[in-house]
Structure formats: C-alpha cells, structure tokens
mmCIF file of the C-alpha atoms, coordinates in Angstrom:
data_MODEL
# 
_entry.id   MODEL 
# 
loop_
_atom_site.group_PDB 
_atom_site.id 
_atom_site.type_symbol 
_atom_site.label_atom_id 
_atom_site.label_alt_id 
_atom_site.label_comp_id 
_atom_site.label_asym_id 
_atom_site.label_entity_id 
_atom_site.label_seq_id 
_atom_site.pdbx_PDB_ins_code 
_atom_site.Cartn_x 
_atom_site.Cartn_y 
_atom_site.Cartn_z 
_atom_site.occupancy 
_atom_site.B_iso_or_equiv 
_atom_site.pdbx_formal_charge 
_atom_site.auth_seq_id 
_atom_site.auth_comp_id 
_atom_site.auth_asym_id 
_atom_site.auth_atom_id 
_atom_site.pdbx_PDB_model_num 
ATOM 1   C CA . MET A 1 1   ? 44.489 103.187 80.131  1.00 0.00 ? 1   MET A CA 1 
ATOM 2   C CA . ALA A 1 2   ? 40.763 104.488 80.249  1.00 0.00 ? 2   ALA A CA 1 
ATOM 3   C CA . LYS A 1 3   ? 39.470 106.155 76.961  1.00 0.00 ? 3   LYS A CA 1 
ATOM 4   C CA . LYS A 1 4   ? 36.966 108.829 76.589  1.00 0.00 ? 4   LYS A CA 1 
ATOM 5   C CA . ALA A 1 5   ? 33.692 107.552 75.650  1.00 0.00 ? 5   ALA A CA 1 
ATOM 6   C CA . SER A 1 6   ? 30.661 109.971 74.649  1.00 0.00 ? 6   SER A CA 1 
ATOM 7   C CA . ARG A 1 7   ? 27.038 109.418 76.100  1.00 0.00 ? 7   ARG A CA 1 
ATOM 8   C CA . PRO A 1 8   ? 23.773 110.200 73.948  1.00 0.00 ? 8   PRO A CA 1 
ATOM 9   C CA . ASP A 1 9   ? 23.310 112.829 76.027  1.00 0.00 ? 9   ASP A CA 1 
ATOM 10  C CA . GLY A 1 10  ? 26.994 114.214 75.095  1.00 0.00 ? 10  GLY A CA 1 
ATOM 11  C CA . SER A 1 11  ? 28.522 113.934 78.670  1.00 0.00 ? 11  SER A CA 1 
ATOM 12  C CA . GLU A 1 12  ? 31.915 111.862 78.637  1.00 0.00 ? 12  GLU A CA 1 
ATOM 13  C CA . THR A 1 13  ? 32.722 108.971 80.438  1.00 0.00 ? 13  THR A CA 1 
ATOM 14  C CA . ASP A 1 14  ? 35.864 106.616 81.143  1.00 0.00 ? 14  ASP A CA 1 
ATOM 15  C CA . LYS A 1 15  ? 35.546 103.043 79.234  1.00 0.00 ? 15  LYS A CA 1 
ATOM 16  C CA . LEU A 1 16  ? 38.132 100.452 80.279  1.00 0.00 ? 16  LEU A CA 1 
ATOM 17  C CA . THR A 1 17  ? 39.940 98.797  77.263  1.00 0.00 ? 17  THR A CA 1 
ATOM 18  C CA . GLU A 1 18  ? 40.186 95.010  77.340  1.00 0.00 ? 18  GLU A CA 1 
ATOM 19  C CA . GLU A 1 19  ? 43.867 95.440  78.260  1.00 0.00 ? 19  GLU A CA 1 
ATOM 20  C CA . ASP A 1 20  ? 43.001 97.403  81.775  1.00 0.00 ? 20  ASP A CA 1 
ATOM 21  C CA . LYS A 1 21  ? 40.158 94.470  81.959  1.00 0.00 ? 21  LYS A CA 1 
ATOM 22  C CA . LYS A 1 22  ? 42.817 91.875  81.763  1.00 0.00 ? 22  LYS A CA 1 
ATOM 23  C CA . ARG A 1 23  ? 45.588 94.073  84.101  1.00 0.00 ? 23  ARG A CA 1 
ATOM 24  C CA . ALA A 1 24  ? 42.523 94.340  86.447  1.00 0.00 ? 24  ALA A CA 1 
ATOM 25  C CA . HIS A 1 25  ? 41.592 90.908  86.400  1.00 0.00 ? 25  HIS A CA 1 
ATOM 26  C CA . GLU A 1 26  ? 45.409 89.772  86.943  1.00 0.00 ? 26  GLU A CA 1 
ATOM 27  C CA . ILE A 1 27  ? 45.872 92.115  90.005  1.00 0.00 ? 27  ILE A CA 1 
ATOM 28  C CA . ARG A 1 28  ? 42.827 90.361  91.505  1.00 0.00 ? 28  ARG A CA 1 
ATOM 29  C CA . ILE A 1 29  ? 44.124 86.728  90.696  1.00 0.00 ? 29  ILE A CA 1 
ATOM 30  C CA . ARG A 1 30  ? 47.533 87.619  92.533  1.00 0.00 ? 30  ARG A CA 1 
ATOM 31  C CA . ILE A 1 31  ? 45.597 89.047  95.728  1.00 0.00 ? 31  ILE A CA 1 
ATOM 32  C CA . CYS A 1 32  ? 43.804 85.830  95.924  1.00 0.00 ? 32  CYS A CA 1 
ATOM 33  C CA . GLU A 1 33  ? 46.400 83.824  95.434  1.00 0.00 ? 33  GLU A CA 1 
ATOM 34  C CA . GLY A 1 34  ? 48.264 85.482  98.036  1.00 0.00 ? 34  GLY A CA 1 
ATOM 35  C CA . VAL A 1 35  ? 45.493 85.310  100.404 1.00 0.00 ? 35  VAL A CA 1 
ATOM 36  C CA . ILE A 1 36  ? 45.300 81.504  100.026 1.00 0.00 ? 36  ILE A CA 1 
ATOM 37  C CA . PHE A 1 37  ? 48.852 81.474  100.138 1.00 0.00 ? 37  PHE A CA 1 
ATOM 38  C CA . LEU A 1 38  ? 48.785 83.256  103.767 1.00 0.00 ? 38  LEU A CA 1 
ATOM 39  C CA . LEU A 1 39  ? 46.208 81.002  104.730 1.00 0.00 ? 39  LEU A CA 1 
ATOM 40  C CA . GLY A 1 40  ? 48.032 77.885  103.932 1.00 0.00 ? 40  GLY A CA 1 
ATOM 41  C CA . ILE A 1 41  ? 50.872 79.397  105.995 1.00 0.00 ? 41  ILE A CA 1 
ATOM 42  C CA . LEU A 1 42  ? 48.608 79.873  108.930 1.00 0.00 ? 42  LEU A CA 1 
ATOM 43  C CA . ALA A 1 43  ? 47.370 76.191  108.687 1.00 0.00 ? 43  ALA A CA 1 
ATOM 44  C CA . VAL A 1 44  ? 50.492 74.978  108.826 1.00 0.00 ? 44  VAL A CA 1 
ATOM 45  C CA . GLY A 1 45  ? 51.548 76.941  111.341 1.00 0.00 ? 45  GLY A CA 1 
ATOM 46  C CA . GLY A 1 46  ? 48.489 76.126  113.683 1.00 0.00 ? 46  GLY A CA 1 
ATOM 47  C CA . ILE A 1 47  ? 48.882 72.743  113.262 1.00 0.00 ? 47  ILE A CA 1 
ATOM 48  C CA . ALA A 1 48  ? 52.684 73.106  113.332 1.00 0.00 ? 48  ALA A CA 1 
ATOM 49  C CA . PHE A 1 49  ? 51.673 74.602  116.721 1.00 0.00 ? 49  PHE A CA 1 
ATOM 50  C CA . LEU A 1 50  ? 49.163 72.115  118.095 1.00 0.00 ? 50  LEU A CA 1 
ATOM 51  C CA . ILE A 1 51  ? 51.388 69.212  117.467 1.00 0.00 ? 51  ILE A CA 1 
ATOM 52  C CA . ALA A 1 52  ? 54.008 71.308  119.881 1.00 0.00 ? 52  ALA A CA 1 
ATOM 53  C CA . CYS A 1 53  ? 52.054 71.602  122.664 1.00 0.00 ? 53  CYS A CA 1 
ATOM 54  C CA . ALA A 1 54  ? 50.703 67.851  122.400 1.00 0.00 ? 54  ALA A CA 1 
ATOM 55  C CA . VAL A 1 55  ? 54.319 67.002  122.301 1.00 0.00 ? 55  VAL A CA 1 
ATOM 56  C CA . PHE A 1 56  ? 55.928 69.237  124.492 1.00 0.00 ? 56  PHE A CA 1 
ATOM 57  C CA . TYR A 1 57  ? 53.718 71.569  126.823 1.00 0.00 ? 57  TYR A CA 1 
ATOM 58  C CA . TRP A 1 58  ? 50.583 69.364  128.144 1.00 0.00 ? 58  TRP A CA 1 
ATOM 59  C CA . PRO A 1 59  ? 52.440 66.371  128.920 1.00 0.00 ? 59  PRO A CA 1 
ATOM 60  C CA . VAL A 1 60  ? 54.656 68.717  131.039 1.00 0.00 ? 60  VAL A CA 1 
ATOM 61  C CA . ALA A 1 61  ? 51.740 70.275  132.579 1.00 0.00 ? 61  ALA A CA 1 
ATOM 62  C CA . ALA A 1 62  ? 49.543 67.209  133.318 1.00 0.00 ? 62  ALA A CA 1 
ATOM 63  C CA . ALA A 1 63  ? 52.549 65.482  134.551 1.00 0.00 ? 63  ALA A CA 1 
ATOM 64  C CA . VAL A 1 64  ? 53.844 68.578  137.615 1.00 0.00 ? 64  VAL A CA 1 
ATOM 65  C CA . GLY A 1 65  ? 55.473 66.989  140.339 1.00 0.00 ? 65  GLY A CA 1 
ATOM 66  C CA . LYS A 1 66  ? 54.862 63.683  139.184 1.00 0.00 ? 66  LYS A CA 1 
ATOM 67  C CA . ASP A 1 67  ? 57.246 60.566  138.396 1.00 0.00 ? 67  ASP A CA 1 
ATOM 68  C CA . THR A 1 68  ? 56.407 59.531  134.705 1.00 0.00 ? 68  THR A CA 1 
ATOM 69  C CA . THR A 1 69  ? 57.738 58.754  131.334 1.00 0.00 ? 69  THR A CA 1 
ATOM 70  C CA . VAL A 1 70  ? 58.082 62.258  130.511 1.00 0.00 ? 70  VAL A CA 1 
ATOM 71  C CA . ASN A 1 71  ? 60.459 62.896  133.014 1.00 0.00 ? 71  ASN A CA 1 
ATOM 72  C CA . VAL A 1 72  ? 62.549 60.144  131.815 1.00 0.00 ? 72  VAL A CA 1 
ATOM 73  C CA . THR A 1 73  ? 62.583 60.980  128.595 1.00 0.00 ? 73  THR A CA 1 
ATOM 74  C CA . GLN A 1 74  ? 63.724 64.387  129.755 1.00 0.00 ? 74  GLN A CA 1 
ATOM 75  C CA . ASN A 1 75  ? 66.268 63.145  131.164 1.00 0.00 ? 75  ASN A CA 1 
ATOM 76  C CA . LEU A 1 76  ? 67.332 61.024  128.463 1.00 0.00 ? 76  LEU A CA 1 
ATOM 77  C CA . ILE A 1 77  ? 67.324 64.383  126.088 1.00 0.00 ? 77  ILE A CA 1 
ATOM 78  C CA . ALA A 1 78  ? 69.333 66.532  128.923 1.00 0.00 ? 78  ALA A CA 1 
ATOM 79  C CA . ASN A 1 79  ? 71.949 63.704  129.529 1.00 0.00 ? 79  ASN A CA 1 
ATOM 80  C CA . PHE A 1 80  ? 72.408 63.649  126.141 1.00 0.00 ? 80  PHE A CA 1 
ATOM 81  C CA . LYS A 1 81  ? 75.435 62.341  125.352 1.00 0.00 ? 81  LYS A CA 1 
ATOM 82  C CA . ILE A 1 82  ? 76.901 62.755  121.720 1.00 0.00 ? 82  ILE A CA 1 
ATOM 83  C CA . ASP A 1 83  ? 79.629 59.468  121.797 1.00 0.00 ? 83  ASP A CA 1 
ATOM 84  C CA . VAL A 1 84  ? 76.356 57.120  122.589 1.00 0.00 ? 84  VAL A CA 1 
ATOM 85  C CA . LEU A 1 85  ? 74.771 58.906  119.167 1.00 0.00 ? 85  LEU A CA 1 
ATOM 86  C CA . LEU A 1 86  ? 77.807 58.575  117.180 1.00 0.00 ? 86  LEU A CA 1 
ATOM 87  C CA . GLY A 1 87  ? 78.192 55.354  118.216 1.00 0.00 ? 87  GLY A CA 1 
ATOM 88  C CA . TRP A 1 88  ? 75.186 54.352  116.985 1.00 0.00 ? 88  TRP A CA 1 
ATOM 89  C CA . ALA A 1 89  ? 74.874 56.388  113.593 1.00 0.00 ? 89  ALA A CA 1 
ATOM 90  C CA . VAL A 1 90  ? 77.674 54.337  112.893 1.00 0.00 ? 90  VAL A CA 1 
ATOM 91  C CA . GLY A 1 91  ? 76.615 50.765  113.915 1.00 0.00 ? 91  GLY A CA 1 
ATOM 92  C CA . LEU A 1 92  ? 73.554 51.969  111.477 1.00 0.00 ? 92  LEU A CA 1 
ATOM 93  C CA . GLY A 1 93  ? 75.409 53.275  109.160 1.00 0.00 ? 93  GLY A CA 1 
ATOM 94  C CA . GLY A 1 94  ? 77.542 49.988  108.379 1.00 0.00 ? 94  GLY A CA 1 
ATOM 95  C CA . MET A 1 95  ? 74.262 47.912  108.715 1.00 0.00 ? 95  MET A CA 1 
ATOM 96  C CA . THR A 1 96  ? 72.737 50.217  105.756 1.00 0.00 ? 96  THR A CA 1 
ATOM 97  C CA . TRP A 1 97  ? 76.088 49.912  103.712 1.00 0.00 ? 97  TRP A CA 1 
ATOM 98  C CA . GLY A 1 98  ? 76.216 46.323  104.743 1.00 0.00 ? 98  GLY A CA 1 
ATOM 99  C CA . TYR A 1 99  ? 72.567 45.558  102.994 1.00 0.00 ? 99  TYR A CA 1 
ATOM 100 C CA . LEU A 1 100 ? 73.079 47.970  100.554 1.00 0.00 ? 100 LEU A CA 1 
ATOM 101 C CA . GLU A 1 101 ? 76.276 46.031  99.521  1.00 0.00 ? 101 GLU A CA 1 
ATOM 102 C CA . ARG A 1 102 ? 74.538 42.267  99.873  1.00 0.00 ? 102 ARG A CA 1 
ATOM 103 C CA . LYS A 1 103 ? 71.355 43.666  97.816  1.00 0.00 ? 103 LYS A CA 1 
ATOM 104 C CA . SER A 1 104 ? 74.118 44.858  94.885  1.00 0.00 ? 104 SER A CA 1 
ATOM 105 C CA . LYS A 1 105 ? 75.942 41.060  94.862  1.00 0.00 ? 105 LYS A CA 1 
ATOM 106 C CA . MET A 1 106 ? 73.549 39.382  94.617  1.00 0.00 ? 106 MET A CA 1 
ATOM 107 C CA . ARG A 1 107 ? 71.989 41.565  91.884  1.00 0.00 ? 107 ARG A CA 1 
ATOM 108 C CA . ASP A 1 108 ? 74.870 40.988  89.879  1.00 0.00 ? 108 ASP A CA 1 
ATOM 109 C CA . ARG A 1 109 ? 75.451 37.235  90.452  1.00 0.00 ? 109 ARG A CA 1 
ATOM 110 C CA . LYS A 1 110 ? 71.768 36.835  89.221  1.00 0.00 ? 110 LYS A CA 1 
ATOM 111 C CA . THR A 1 111 ? 72.672 39.168  86.327  1.00 0.00 ? 111 THR A CA 1 
ATOM 112 C CA . LYS A 1 112 ? 76.178 36.778  85.892  1.00 0.00 ? 112 LYS A CA 1 
ATOM 113 C CA . ASP A 1 113 ? 74.395 33.101  86.662  1.00 0.00 ? 113 ASP A CA 1 
ATOM 114 C CA . GLU A 1 114 ? 72.024 34.076  83.738  1.00 0.00 ? 114 GLU A CA 1 
ATOM 115 C CA . ARG A 1 115 ? 75.049 34.560  81.050  1.00 0.00 ? 115 ARG A CA 1 
ATOM 116 C CA . ILE A 1 116 ? 76.318 31.326  82.456  1.00 0.00 ? 116 ILE A CA 1 
ATOM 117 C CA . ILE A 1 117 ? 73.356 29.618  82.587  1.00 0.00 ? 117 ILE A CA 1 
ATOM 118 C CA . GLU A 1 118 ? 73.109 30.852  78.714  1.00 0.00 ? 118 GLU A CA 1 
ATOM 119 C CA . LEU A 1 119 ? 76.520 30.169  77.660  1.00 0.00 ? 119 LEU A CA 1 
ATOM 120 C CA . GLU A 1 120 ? 76.234 26.024  78.809  1.00 0.00 ? 120 GLU A CA 1 
ATOM 121 C CA . LYS A 1 121 ? 73.077 25.804  77.562  1.00 0.00 ? 121 LYS A CA 1 
ATOM 122 C CA . ARG A 1 122 ? 74.804 26.568  74.018  1.00 0.00 ? 122 ARG A CA 1 
ATOM 123 C CA . LEU A 1 123 ? 77.800 23.931  75.237  1.00 0.00 ? 123 LEU A CA 1 
ATOM 124 C CA . ASP A 1 124 ? 75.727 21.154  76.045  1.00 0.00 ? 124 ASP A CA 1 
ATOM 125 C CA . PRO A 1 125 ? 71.512 21.790  75.891  1.00 0.00 ? 125 PRO A CA 1 
ATOM 126 C CA . SER A 1 126 ? 70.602 18.703  77.290  1.00 0.00 ? 126 SER A CA 1 
ATOM 127 C CA . ARG A 1 127 ? 72.475 19.221  80.709  1.00 0.00 ? 127 ARG A CA 1 
ATOM 128 C CA . THR A 1 128 ? 70.570 19.503  83.736  1.00 0.00 ? 128 THR A CA 1 
ATOM 129 C CA . SER A 1 129 ? 70.377 22.430  86.495  1.00 0.00 ? 129 SER A CA 1 
ATOM 130 C CA . SER A 1 130 ? 71.947 21.473  90.034  1.00 0.00 ? 130 SER A CA 1 
ATOM 131 C CA . GLY A 1 131 ? 68.506 23.355  91.510  1.00 0.00 ? 131 GLY A CA 1 
ATOM 132 C CA . LEU A 1 132 ? 70.460 25.959  93.126  1.00 0.00 ? 132 LEU A CA 1 
ATOM 133 C CA . THR A 1 133 ? 68.897 29.369  92.822  1.00 0.00 ? 133 THR A CA 1 
ATOM 134 C CA . PRO A 1 134 ? 71.573 32.209  92.350  1.00 0.00 ? 134 PRO A CA 1 
ATOM 135 C CA . ASN A 1 135 ? 71.772 32.880  95.605  1.00 0.00 ? 135 ASN A CA 1 
ATOM 136 C CA . GLY A 1 136 ? 72.473 29.880  97.326  1.00 0.00 ? 136 GLY A CA 1 
ATOM 137 C CA . ASN A 1 137 ? 69.294 28.531  97.941  1.00 0.00 ? 137 ASN A CA 1 
ATOM 138 C CA . ILE A 1 138 ? 67.545 25.448  96.617  1.00 0.00 ? 138 ILE A CA 1 
ATOM 139 C CA . GLY A 1 139 ? 64.761 25.883  94.583  1.00 0.00 ? 139 GLY A CA 1 
ATOM 140 C CA . ASN A 1 140 ? 62.042 24.081  93.420  1.00 0.00 ? 140 ASN A CA 1 
# 
C-alpha cells in the first residue's frame, strides 16, 4: 500500500513501497506473458489455417471441373472402407511385432553367446571359433 510522504513545501504525496513496486512489476510481467501466449496461439492457428487451405481448399478451387489426382484422392477418402483399413492395420501391426520380436531375440542371443564363449574359453583356452557371428552370418 502507498505511504504518505511529505514534500518540502509541507504537502503530502503517495510514495510506493518496494512491495508495491514488486507487485506492479509482477502484474506487468503477467500481462506481457499473456500477450506473448496469445500471439503464439494466433501464429500456430494462422499456420494451421494456411496449411489447411493449401491442402484442401486451394487444390479443389483450382481443379473445379477437371479430373485430377485431387478428385481421385477425394473419391478414395469418400469411399473409405473400415475393413480395408483394419486389414492394413493388422498387417502393419504384425510386421512391427515381428520386427521388434526378432530384434529382442537377437539381443538375447548375443548376450547368451557372449556368456557361452566366456565359459568355453575357461574350459579350453586354445579353442578356436567357427567364425559365425551370433546372428548366424560368417564373420571376418
């Protein structure tokens, strides 16, 4: 809260305390942060709007009455069938699972092969390798 301070002529004036100055500064900072946040939202929204226009509106406006890839794409989207999408999703999911499973098995195989090699070297230090890598390829 402002304190009353006396002037040399005897009149009183309001003098801001340090706490009042800090509070006013915090308010100005919050206002600036809000303005920057709103400008960021407007920028992102504007960019999204331009992308949407470039992808959807402008090609359609330019292709009115013409057979183009836009028409073909629109027909594919309009004649969308969930069973086709489901088939692709299951196929891609299976491929992804298979790839990740193979990667996991190869990692496990490498760990086990390193242990087996260590144990075999303990039993017979003069033992030679077959030259195969843990994944079954011929190593150099």
